[in-house]
C-alpha positions as CSV (number, residue, x, y, z in Angstrom):
1,M,0.1,0.1,-0.1
2,K,0.9,3.2,-0.5
3,R,1.6,5.3,2.5
4,S,-0.1,8.9,2.8
5,K,2.3,11.1,4.5
6,S,1.5,14.3,5.8
7,L,-2.1,14.2,5.7
8,M,-2.7,18.0,6.7
9,F,-0.4,19.0,4.1
10,T,-2.2,17.0,1.6
11,L,-5.3,18.7,2.8
12,A,-4.0,22.2,2.5
13,M,-2.9,21.5,-1.2
14,V,-6.3,20.0,-2.6
15,P,-8.1,22.8,-3.4
16,A,-5.1,24.1,-5.5
17,L,-5.1,21.1,-7.3
18,S,-6.1,21.0,-11.1
19,L,-7.4,17.2,-10.8
20,A,-11.0,16.0,-11.5
21,L,-12.5,14.8,-8.2
22,V,-13.7,11.2,-8.4
23,A,-17.1,11.0,-8.4
24,C,-18.1,9.3,-5.3
25,G,-22.2,8.6,-4.8
26,G,-24.1,9.1,-1.8
27,N,-21.5,11.5,0.1
28,D,-22.4,15.5,0.2
29,A,-19.6,18.0,0.3
30,D,-20.6,18.9,3.9
31,G,-20.3,15.3,4.5
32,N,-6.4,7.0,29.1
33,N,-3.4,5.4,26.9
34,D,-3.5,1.5,26.4
35,A,-0.8,1.6,24.0
36,G,1.0,-1.4,24.8
37,G,1.5,-4.2,22.3
38,N,0.4,-7.9,22.9
39,D,2.3,-11.0,22.1
40,N,0.4,-11.2,18.6
41,A,1.7,-7.4,17.5
42,A,5.0,-8.4,15.5
43,N,3.4,-11.6,14.4
44,N,0.3,-9.6,12.9
45,A,2.4,-6.4,11.5
46,A,4.7,-8.9,9.6
47,E,1.8,-10.6,8.1
48,N,0.5,-7.4,7.4
49,T,3.4,-6.1,5.4
50,D,3.9,-9.7,3.3
51,D,0.0,-9.6,2.7
52,A,-0.3,-5.8,1.5
53,E,0.8,-6.2,-2.3
54,G,-1.3,-9.7,-2.8
55,N,-4.3,-8.2,-1.3
56,N,-4.2,-5.0,-3.5
57,A,-3.5,-7.0,-6.6
58,E,-6.4,-9.0,-5.9
59,G,-8.5,-5.9,-5.4
60,N,-9.6,-6.8,-1.5
61,G,-8.1,-4.4,0.9
62,G,-6.7,-2.0,-1.8
63,N,-8.5,1.5,-2.4
64,E,-8.9,1.4,-6.2
65,A,-10.7,4.6,-6.4
66,A,-7.5,6.4,-5.8
67,D,-6.5,5.2,-9.3
68,G,-9.6,7.2,-10.8
69,E,-12.5,4.3,-10.6
70,A,-14.9,3.5,-7.7
71,P,-14.9,-0.3,-6.9
72,E,-18.2,-2.4,-7.4
73,K,-20.4,-1.9,-3.9
74,P,-20.5,-4.5,-1.8
75,E,-23.8,-5.7,-0.8
76,S,-23.0,-5.2,3.1
77,L,-20.6,-3.7,5.2
78,S,-20.4,-4.3,9.0
79,M,-19.3,-2.1,11.8
80,W,-18.5,-2.8,15.9
81,V,-20.4,0.1,17.7
82,N,-19.6,0.7,21.1
83,D,-22.5,-1.1,23.2
84,E,-24.1,2.1,24.7
85,E,-27.5,2.4,24.0
86,S,-27.3,6.2,23.0
87,Q,-24.8,5.5,20.5
88,L,-26.3,2.5,19.4
89,D,-29.5,4.3,18.3
90,A,-28.0,7.2,16.7
91,Y,-25.9,5.0,14.3
92,E,-28.7,2.6,13.4
93,E,-30.8,5.8,12.3
94,I,-27.5,6.8,10.2
95,A,-26.6,3.7,8.8
96,E,-30.4,3.3,7.1
97,R,-29.7,6.9,5.6
98,F,-26.4,5.1,4.0
99,T,-28.5,2.3,3.0
100,E,-31.1,4.7,1.2
101,E,-28.4,6.5,-0.4
102,E,-25.8,3.9,-1.6
103,G,-27.9,0.6,-1.4
104,I,-25.3,-1.1,0.7
105,E,-26.8,-2.8,3.8
106,V,-24.8,-1.9,7.1
107,E,-24.8,-4.6,10.0
108,I,-24.3,-3.2,13.3
109,I,-22.6,-5.6,15.8
110,P,-22.6,-4.2,19.3
111,Y,-19.0,-4.2,21.0
112,S,-17.5,-2.6,23.8
113,M,-14.9,0.1,22.5
114,L,-12.6,-1.3,25.1
115,D,-12.4,-4.7,23.8
116,Q,-12.5,-4.0,20.0
117,T,-8.6,-4.2,19.7
118,E,-8.3,-7.7,21.3
119,G,-11.3,-8.9,19.1
120,M,-9.9,-7.9,16.1
121,S,-6.2,-9.1,16.7
122,L,-8.1,-12.5,17.3
123,D,-10.6,-12.1,14.6
124,G,-9.4,-10.1,12.0
125,S,-7.1,-12.4,10.0
126,A,-9.7,-14.9,9.9
127,G,-12.1,-12.6,8.2
128,Q,-14.5,-12.4,11.3
129,G,-13.7,-8.9,12.1
130,A,-16.1,-5.9,11.4
131,D,-15.1,-3.6,8.1
132,L,-15.1,-0.5,10.7
133,F,-14.2,-0.5,14.0
134,F,-14.4,2.2,16.7
135,Q,-11.5,3.5,19.0
136,P,-9.8,6.2,21.3
137,H,-7.1,8.0,19.0
138,D,-4.4,7.1,22.0
139,R,-4.8,3.6,21.4
140,L,-3.2,4.0,17.6
141,G,0.1,3.0,18.5
142,D,-1.3,-0.3,19.9
143,I,-3.0,-0.6,16.8
144,H,-0.5,-0.1,14.1
145,L,2.1,-2.4,16.3
146,Q,-0.5,-5.2,15.7
147,G,-1.4,-4.4,11.9
148,L,-4.9,-4.3,12.8
149,A,-6.3,-1.2,10.6
150,A,-5.7,-0.1,7.3
151,E,-3.6,2.5,5.8
152,L,-6.0,4.8,4.4
153,E,-5.5,5.7,0.4
154,L,-7.8,8.7,0.7
155,T,-9.0,10.1,-3.0
156,D,-9.2,13.7,-3.6
157,D,-12.7,13.8,-2.9
158,Q,-12.2,12.4,0.3
159,L,-9.7,14.6,1.3
160,E,-11.7,17.7,0.7
161,R,-14.6,16.0,2.7
162,L,-11.8,15.9,5.6
163,E,-11.1,19.6,5.7
164,G,-14.4,20.3,7.3
165,Y,-12.9,18.3,10.4
166,N,-11.2,19.6,13.2
167,E,-7.6,19.4,11.9
168,E,-5.8,18.4,15.2
169,A,-8.5,15.4,15.3
170,V,-7.8,14.4,12.3
171,T,-4.1,14.3,12.7
172,S,-4.7,12.4,16.3
173,F,-5.3,9.5,13.7
174,S,-2.2,9.2,12.0
175,Y,0.9,7.6,13.1
176,E,4.1,8.1,11.8
177,G,2.7,9.9,9.0
178,I,0.0,7.3,8.1
179,Q,-3.3,8.0,8.2
180,Y,-5.3,5.5,9.8
181,G,-8.7,7.0,10.7
182,I,-11.6,9.1,10.6
183,P,-12.1,10.9,13.7
184,A,-16.0,11.1,15.1
185,V,-15.8,12.3,18.3
186,V,-13.8,15.1,20.4
187,E,-13.3,15.7,24.2
188,T,-11.9,17.9,26.0
189,Y,-12.3,20.0,29.3
190,A,-13.5,24.0,29.9
191,L,-14.2,26.6,33.0
192,F,-17.0,25.9,34.7
193,Y,-18.3,28.9,36.9
194,N,-21.2,29.8,39.3
195,T,-22.6,32.9,38.3
196,D,-23.9,33.8,41.9
197,L,-20.3,34.1,42.7
198,V,-18.7,35.0,39.4
199,P,-21.1,36.9,37.1
200,E,-18.8,36.6,33.8
201,A,-16.4,34.6,32.7
202,P,-12.6,35.8,33.1
203,E,-11.4,36.5,29.5
204,T,-7.6,36.1,30.5
205,M,-5.6,34.3,33.3
206,D,-4.8,37.6,35.1
207,D,-8.3,38.3,35.2
208,L,-8.8,34.8,36.8
209,M,-6.4,34.8,39.4
210,D,-7.8,38.0,40.3
211,T,-11.0,36.7,41.0
212,A,-9.6,33.7,42.6
213,R,-8.0,35.9,45.1
214,D,-10.8,38.0,45.8
215,L,-13.2,35.1,46.6
216,T,-11.2,32.7,48.2
217,D,-11.7,33.3,52.1
218,G,-11.6,30.1,54.6
219,D,-13.5,27.3,52.9
220,T,-14.6,29.3,50.0
221,Y,-12.4,29.0,47.1
222,G,-12.4,31.4,43.7
223,F,-10.7,28.8,41.5
224,L,-10.1,25.1,41.8
225,M,-8.9,22.4,39.6
226,E,-6.7,19.2,39.7
227,A,-3.8,21.0,39.6
228,T,-1.6,17.7,40.5
229,N,-3.2,15.7,37.1
230,F,-1.2,16.1,34.3
231,Y,-4.4,15.8,32.4
232,F,-5.6,19.2,33.3
233,T,-2.3,20.7,34.0
234,Y,-1.1,20.4,30.4
235,P,-2.6,23.9,29.8
236,F,-0.7,25.5,32.1
237,L,2.7,23.6,31.6
238,T,2.5,24.3,27.9
239,A,1.5,27.9,27.9
240,E,4.6,29.1,28.1
241,G,6.6,26.8,26.0
242,G,6.4,23.5,27.4
243,Y,5.6,20.1,25.4
244,V,5.4,16.3,25.7
245,F,7.1,15.0,22.7
246,A,8.6,17.0,19.7
247,Q,6.5,16.8,16.7
248,D,7.8,17.3,13.2
249,E,5.9,19.1,10.4
250,D,3.8,15.8,9.7
251,G,2.8,15.4,13.3
252,V,5.1,12.8,14.1
253,Y,6.2,12.3,17.5
254,D,10.2,12.1,18.8
255,P,10.2,10.2,21.8
256,E,13.9,11.1,22.4
257,D,12.4,14.8,22.6
258,I,10.7,15.5,25.9
259,G,9.9,19.1,26.8
260,L,8.3,18.7,30.4
261,N,11.6,20.3,31.9
262,T,12.3,23.2,29.8
263,E,12.1,26.6,30.9
264,G,8.5,26.8,29.5
265,A,7.2,23.6,31.3
266,V,8.9,25.1,34.8
267,A,7.5,28.6,34.7
268,G,4.0,26.7,34.1
269,A,5.0,24.4,37.3
270,E,6.1,27.5,39.2
271,T,2.9,29.3,38.6
272,I,0.8,26.0,39.7
273,Q,2.9,26.4,42.8
274,T,2.0,29.5,43.9
275,W,-1.7,28.8,43.9
276,F,-1.0,26.5,46.9
277,E,1.5,28.6,48.6
278,E,-1.2,31.3,48.4
279,D,-3.3,29.0,49.6
280,L,-6.0,29.1,46.6
281,I,-5.9,26.0,46.2
282,P,-5.9,23.2,48.8
283,T,-3.0,20.5,49.0
284,G,-4.5,17.6,48.3
285,I,-6.9,18.6,45.9
286,D,-8.7,15.7,43.7
287,G,-11.9,15.5,41.6
288,D,-14.1,14.4,45.0
289,I,-13.4,17.5,46.8
290,M,-13.2,19.9,44.0
291,N,-16.8,18.6,42.9
292,G,-17.9,18.9,46.4
293,L,-16.8,22.1,46.9
294,F,-18.4,23.1,43.7
295,T,-21.8,21.7,43.9
296,E,-21.9,23.0,47.4
297,G,-21.5,26.8,46.2
298,N,-18.2,26.9,47.9
299,A,-16.4,27.3,44.9
300,G,-16.3,30.0,42.1
301,M,-14.8,28.2,39.0
302,V,-13.3,25.1,38.2
303,V,-11.9,23.3,35.2
304,T,-13.5,20.0,34.2
305,G,-15.4,18.3,31.1
306,P,-18.7,17.5,30.0
307,W,-19.1,14.6,32.2
308,S,-19.7,17.2,35.2
309,I,-22.4,18.9,33.8
310,P,-25.4,16.5,35.1
311,E,-24.2,16.5,38.3
312,Y,-23.6,20.4,38.4
313,E,-26.8,21.3,36.7
314,S,-28.7,19.2,39.2
315,A,-26.9,21.2,42.0
316,L,-26.6,24.8,40.8
317,G,-29.5,25.0,38.4
318,D,-29.9,28.2,36.5
319,S,-26.5,29.7,38.1
320,L,-24.4,27.2,36.1
321,A,-22.4,28.8,33.3
322,V,-19.4,27.1,31.0
323,A,-17.0,29.3,29.5
324,P,-13.7,28.0,27.0
325,L,-10.4,28.2,29.2
326,P,-9.2,31.7,29.1
327,E,-6.3,33.5,27.2
328,Q,-2.7,33.8,28.5
329,D,-0.5,36.2,27.1
330,G,-3.3,36.6,23.8
331,E,-3.6,32.7,23.2
332,R,-6.3,30.7,24.5
333,L,-4.7,27.8,26.6
334,S,-5.0,24.3,24.5
335,S,-6.5,21.6,26.7
336,F,-5.8,18.0,26.1
337,S,-8.1,16.4,23.9
338,G,-9.2,12.9,23.7
339,N,-10.5,11.7,20.3
340,K,-12.2,8.6,19.1
341,G,-13.2,7.8,15.5
342,W,-13.6,4.8,12.7
343,L,-10.7,2.8,11.7
344,V,-10.7,0.1,8.6
345,N,-10.1,-3.2,9.5
346,Y,-6.6,-4.2,7.7
347,Y,-8.3,-7.2,6.3
348,T,-11.2,-6.1,4.7
349,E,-12.3,-6.9,1.2
350,N,-13.7,-3.4,0.9
351,E,-11.7,-0.6,2.0
352,Y,-12.8,2.1,-0.2
353,W,-16.5,1.5,0.9
354,A,-15.8,1.1,4.3
355,T,-13.9,4.6,4.2
356,E,-16.9,6.0,2.4
357,L,-18.8,4.7,5.3
358,A,-16.8,6.1,7.9
359,L,-16.6,9.6,6.4
360,F,-20.8,9.1,6.0
361,L,-21.0,8.4,9.5
362,T,-19.1,11.7,10.4
363,N,-20.3,14.3,8.1
364,E,-21.9,17.5,9.3
365,E,-25.9,16.1,8.8
366,N,-25.0,12.8,10.7
367,S,-22.1,14.3,13.2
368,T,-25.3,16.3,14.0
369,T,-27.8,13.5,14.4
370,Y,-25.0,11.7,16.7
371,F,-24.6,14.7,19.0
372,E,-28.2,15.2,19.5
373,T,-28.7,11.7,20.4
374,A,-25.6,10.5,21.8
375,G,-24.3,13.4,23.5
376,E,-20.7,13.0,22.3
377,L,-19.0,16.4,20.8
378,P,-18.2,16.0,16.6
379,A,-15.2,16.2,14.9
380,H,-16.8,17.8,12.1
381,T,-16.7,21.4,12.6
382,A,-19.5,22.3,10.9
383,V,-21.8,21.2,13.2
384,E,-23.9,23.9,15.2
385,I,-24.1,23.0,19.0
386,D,-27.3,24.4,20.4
387,D,-26.5,23.6,23.9
388,E,-25.6,26.4,26.6
389,F,-23.1,24.0,28.3
390,M,-21.7,21.9,25.2
391,A,-21.3,24.8,23.0
392,P,-18.4,26.5,24.9
393,I,-16.3,23.1,25.4
394,F,-17.1,22.5,21.5
395,E,-15.1,25.8,21.3
396,Q,-12.6,24.7,23.2
397,T,-12.0,21.8,21.3
398,E,-10.5,24.4,18.3
399,Y,-7.6,24.9,20.7
400,A,-7.4,21.5,22.2
401,E,-4.4,19.5,21.4
402,P,-4.8,15.5,21.3
403,M,-2.5,13.5,24.0
404,P,0.2,12.1,22.2
405,N,-0.9,8.7,20.6
406,I,2.7,7.0,20.8
407,P,3.2,3.7,23.1
408,E,5.8,6.0,24.7
409,M,3.0,8.1,26.4
410,T,2.2,5.6,29.0
411,Q,5.5,6.3,30.9
412,V,4.5,10.0,31.2
413,W,1.5,10.0,33.3
414,D,2.9,8.6,36.2
415,P,6.1,10.5,36.9
416,I,4.4,14.0,35.9
417,G,1.9,13.0,38.2
418,E,4.4,12.4,41.3
419,A,6.2,15.9,40.1
420,M,3.4,17.8,40.3
421,E,2.4,16.4,43.7
422,F,5.9,17.2,45.0
423,I,5.8,20.7,43.5
424,S,2.2,21.2,44.9
425,Q,4.4,20.5,48.6
426,G,6.8,23.3,48.2
427,D,9.9,21.2,46.1
428,D,12.0,23.3,43.5
429,P,10.4,22.8,40.0
430,Q,12.9,22.7,37.7
431,E,14.7,19.6,40.1
432,V,11.5,17.7,40.5
433,L,10.8,17.9,36.4
434,D,14.5,17.2,35.6
435,E,13.8,13.9,37.8
436,A,10.5,13.2,36.2
437,V,12.1,13.5,32.5
438,E,14.8,11.1,33.7
439,Q,12.4,8.7,35.2
440,I,10.3,8.8,31.8
441,R,13.5,8.3,29.6
442,E,14.4,5.1,31.7
443,Q,11.1,3.8,31.6
444,I,10.8,4.1,27.6
445,A,14.0,2.2,27.7
446,I,13.0,-0.2,30.0
447,S,9.8,-0.9,27.8
448,G,11.6,-1.1,24.7
449,N,9.3,1.5,22.7
């Protein structure tokens, strides 16, 4: 298979290409890290490499439309859908539309998202895996190592349709410059606030800290967050130049270039440390403490995600509001995001039409249906979110950066989490982060990644 290097560069170039677009019927123009491999990884990857040319020569897994002609339509396609009732309901409705438009039946098979990679590793090569399966982007390293997903050979028409998707979400489903998936869902966090205490959301971090200092008194806090949890502290460690792993122009990560003890990361850690030194955030803060104080009306602002909306709305009613994270130095803070999307089974005989189905499932119209039914924010940026709480989170997704999808990321969480605990207790940020990065390097070396 031809490898699709630098997809986002290709997307940028599509409008300038004077090539006739391939006509693909039925698609309008709107249209926590478990990355360790298993014992089958090396064997599957080797088999995939050996089989690639053979599959394409027989017209099975290859995307013939990349050469200018869409392959014959199959009678049916199958997809593993996460076994949540609302998600199944949404995709049943959307799949019926695909059948109406393309004449291809779609079999929906309920299958826990977290079990699908194991199922595909066992059943894929035997021809029993679904044409499409659904995964979080941070499992892509494992999927790549096991050889479970097809390398997408996208036509110009398909690339043009992808321009309507969140760029970072698209890139999150590439690995070593190879595009493996079509993003469906984006998730991140934002600033939740109690309008009884904070009438308007702060625009900048300076505004936020001024409000925090004004409101913090005794058991009442102006601003709270899980300030030792790396998932939530990422915006502050990176705002002045810190980073996890360096990336090249194609978005490929360099696990040897770790930026969590750079001058920028240390400056962010020092800022977080001042919150504890000034007693703006209590030592030992965790999600339960934060949620309790906020729902009891004893915290003005918190950083959390959409999963907290039901509890918060029940407790605060009309006093609950949500906003994107504030700006720092004129730039919106970049939160971590977790994305989910559709991947094409490496062993499918219908790669082109499976890709078409993935694009159909996630286009503007169907992403709207999915959000309205399942409540998860779409990766397609043209969708209008008419929800007072979800709309600001959707806006924040435009500034979110996906968690790195390489296996080495599994070695980052614990050392940095422990480092933030020490920093909250007054230890020197530079020394602590130096030690954490050294530990990350050692663990990566031991793991063999």
